C-alpha positions in Angstrom: -8.4 8.1 60.3 -6.1 6.0 58.2 -7.4 2.4 57.6 -5.0 -0.5 56.8 -5.9 -4.1 55.8 -3.8 -6.8 57.6 -3.6 -10.1 56.0 -3.5 -12.0 59.3 -5.9 -12.7 62.2 -6.3 -9.7 64.5 -6.8 -9.9 68.3 -7.7 -7.2 70.9 -5.1 -5.6 72.9 -2.2 -7.4 70.8 1.0 -5.6 70.0 1.3 -6.0 66.1 4.4 -5.8 63.9 2.9 -4.2 60.9 3.6 -5.6 57.5 6.1 -3.9 55.2 3.4 -2.7 52.8 1.6 -0.9 55.7 4.8 0.4 57.0 5.6 2.2 53.6 2.1 3.5 53.5 2.3 4.8 57.0 5.6 6.7 56.1 4.0 8.1 53.0 1.1 9.4 55.0 3.8 10.9 57.4 2.4 9.3 60.5 4.2 9.4 63.7 4.3 7.4 67.0 1.1 8.1 68.9 -1.0 8.5 65.9 -4.2 6.7 65.7 -5.2 4.3 63.0 -7.8 1.6 62.2 -6.9 -2.1 61.2 -9.0 -4.9 59.9 -8.3 -8.3 58.7 -11.2 -8.7 56.2 -13.3 -11.1 58.3 -15.6 -8.6 59.9 -15.1 -5.8 62.5 -12.1 -3.4 62.9 -9.8 -2.5 65.6 -8.7 0.9 66.8 -4.9 1.0 67.1 -2.1 3.5 68.1 1.2 3.6 66.3 3.8 2.7 69.1 7.0 2.4 67.1 8.1 3.6 63.6 11.5 2.9 62.0 12.7 2.8 58.4 11.4 -0.7 57.8 9.7 -1.7 60.9 6.6 -0.4 62.8 4.3 -1.7 65.6 0.8 -0.8 66.6 -1.1 -1.5 69.9 -4.6 -2.6 69.2 -7.7 -1.8 71.2 -11.0 -3.5 71.6 -12.7 -5.0 68.5 -15.4 -2.7 67.1 -18.0 -4.7 65.3 -19.1 -2.0 62.9 -20.1 -3.3 59.4 -20.8 -1.7 56.1 -22.2 -4.6 54.2 -25.4 -4.6 52.2 -28.5 -6.5 53.3 -28.1 -8.8 50.4 -25.3 -10.7 48.8 -24.4 -10.6 45.2 -21.5 -11.9 43.1 -20.5 -9.9 40.0 -19.7 -12.4 37.1 -17.8 -10.2 34.7 -16.4 -11.0 31.2 -12.8 -9.8 31.5 -12.5 -6.2 30.2 -9.3 -4.9 28.5 -6.9 -2.2 29.6 -7.5 -0.7 33.0 -11.3 -1.1 32.7 -11.3 -4.3 34.9 -9.3 -2.5 37.6 -11.7 0.4 37.7 -14.7 -1.9 37.7 -13.6 -4.0 40.6 -12.8 -0.9 42.8 -16.2 0.6 42.1 -18.2 -2.6 42.5 -16.6 -3.1 45.9 -17.5 0.4 47.0 -21.0 -0.5 46.0 -21.1 -3.6 48.2 -20.6 -6.5 45.9 -19.7 -9.8 47.9 -17.6 -11.5 45.3 -16.2 -11.0 41.9 -15.9 -13.8 39.3 -13.8 -12.9 36.3 -14.9 -14.9 33.2 -13.0 -15.5 29.9 -15.6 -15.2 27.0 -15.6 -15.4 23.3 -15.4 -11.6 23.0 -12.8 -10.9 25.8 -10.1 -8.8 24.4 -7.4 -10.3 26.5 -6.5 -13.9 27.3 -5.2 -14.8 30.7 -3.8 -18.2 31.5 -1.4 -19.9 33.9 0.9 -17.6 35.7 -0.3 -14.5 34.0 -3.9 -15.3 35.1 -2.7 -16.0 38.8 -0.7 -12.7 38.9 -3.7 -10.7 37.5 -6.1 -12.2 40.1 -3.6 -11.4 42.8 -3.4 -7.9 41.5 -7.1 -7.6 41.6 -7.3 -9.0 45.1 -4.9 -6.3 46.2 -7.2 -3.7 44.7 -10.1 -5.2 46.6 -8.3 -4.8 49.7 -7.3 -1.1 49.0 -11.0 -0.5 48.0 -12.1 -1.8 51.4 -9.5 0.5 53.2 -10.9 3.4 51.4 -14.7 2.9 51.5 -14.9 1.5 55.1 -15.8 -2.1 54.5 -14.4 -4.6 56.9 -15.2 -7.7 55.0 -13.0 -8.1 51.8 -14.7 -9.5 48.8 -13.1 -12.5 47.1 -11.7 -12.3 43.6 -12.3 -15.8 42.4 -10.1 -17.7 40.0 -10.7 -16.8 36.3 -13.1 -19.4 34.6 -14.0 -19.9 31.1 -17.7 -19.0 30.9 -18.9 -22.3 29.4 -17.1 -24.4 32.1 -18.4 -22.1 34.9 -22.0 -22.3 33.6 -21.7 -26.0 33.7 -20.4 -26.1 37.2 -23.4 -27.1 39.2 -21.7 -26.9 42.5 -21.0 -23.1 41.6 -24.5 -22.6 40.3 -26.2 -24.0 43.4 -24.6 -21.2 45.5 -26.9 -18.6 43.8 -30.5 -18.4 44.7 -31.1 -15.9 41.9 -29.3 -15.5 38.7 -29.5 -12.5 36.4 -27.9 -11.7 32.8 -27.7 -8.3 31.5 -28.5 -8.3 27.6 -29.5 -5.6 25.2 -31.6 -8.4 23.5 -33.7 -9.1 26.7 -37.6 -8.6 26.8 -37.7 -7.8 30.4 -36.3 -4.6 32.1 -35.0 -3.9 35.6 -38.5 -3.5 36.9 -38.9 -7.3 36.6 -36.6 -7.7 39.6 -38.3 -8.2 43.0 -39.0 -5.2 45.2 -37.5 -6.8 48.3 -33.9 -8.1 48.7 -33.7 -11.9 48.2 -32.6 -13.8 51.2 -30.3 -16.0 49.4 -27.1 -14.9 47.5 -27.4 -14.1 44.0 -25.2 -13.5 40.7 -25.1 -10.7 38.1 -23.7 -11.8 34.7 -22.2 -9.2 32.4 -20.2 -9.5 29.1 -17.0 -7.8 28.2 -16.6 -5.2 25.4 -19.1 -6.2 22.6 -21.1 -8.2 25.3 -21.8 -11.9 25.5 -22.3 -13.9 22.3 -25.7 -15.2 21.4 -24.5 -18.6 22.1 -23.2 -17.6 25.6 -26.5 -15.9 26.5 -28.5 -19.0 25.4 -26.4 -21.2 27.6 -26.7 -18.9 30.6 -30.6 -18.8 30.1 -30.5 -22.7 29.9 -28.7 -22.6 33.3 -31.3 -20.5 35.0 -30.3 -16.9 34.2 -33.2 -14.4 33.8 -32.2 -11.9 31.1 -32.9 -8.1 31.6 -32.1 -5.0 29.7 -31.5 -1.4 30.8 -33.7 0.8 28.6 -32.9 1.8 25.1 -29.2 2.8 25.7 -26.3 0.4 25.4 -23.9 0.8 28.2 -20.2 0.0 28.2 -19.1 -3.0 30.1 -17.4 -0.9 32.8 -20.7 1.1 33.3 -23.3 -1.6 33.1 -22.3 -3.5 36.3 -21.8 -0.5 38.3 -25.2 0.9 37.1 -27.0 -2.3 38.1 -25.3 -2.5 41.5 -26.2 1.1 42.3 -29.7 0.4 41.2 -29.9 -2.5 43.5 -28.7 -0.6 46.3 -31.5 2.0 46.0 -34.1 -0.9 45.5 -33.0 -3.2 48.1 -31.8 -0.9 50.9 -28.1 -1.1 50.2 -27.5 2.6 50.9 
């Protein structure tokens, strides 16, 4: 059944005017009046609905009762990712959301291959947030992760208000002494954060700063993973370890 994100609060039994973006998608899928669909607003739960009218630029849907079904993991983890170049960041965000990440914090680092500031940064974050919504439509999640504003890694690490949100902090580094098995067997009750570098990884200075801020460094065996692989590999491993499947 087609699923669509609605960027507005939804209510049971409401007759809803669908946004233009959803109308276009409905037309691409060649849906017709009377067809069933599922709508969600990203705050939890979903609504079965029926397409009641469909015109060139306008469509309505009749909502049913809220279904409280959820597809979240039993733990919460933020992915703090050094911004990767090309389409790697898009791919990484999409797959991380499929694997249950709670939020994504893009970071500008010494080795980031692209620099985003001002309007360019805001537009890219909006683009990534749209990708997050689309990924939730596809994978069945009813809570849309936040793509947080881009931060410079040093400033972010010094932000004690941000750091206190995380009960556990893990840094992935090929120079670390500890391996993945050093992580607890049971899912922590508090939210945590996984920190990854961009292409080329974090600099030694950035890694040292992160460890001074309470991050535990781990490595993934003898192979060096690409930035777009590392985060996804760890999220998948955590799902297997902490009951996220």
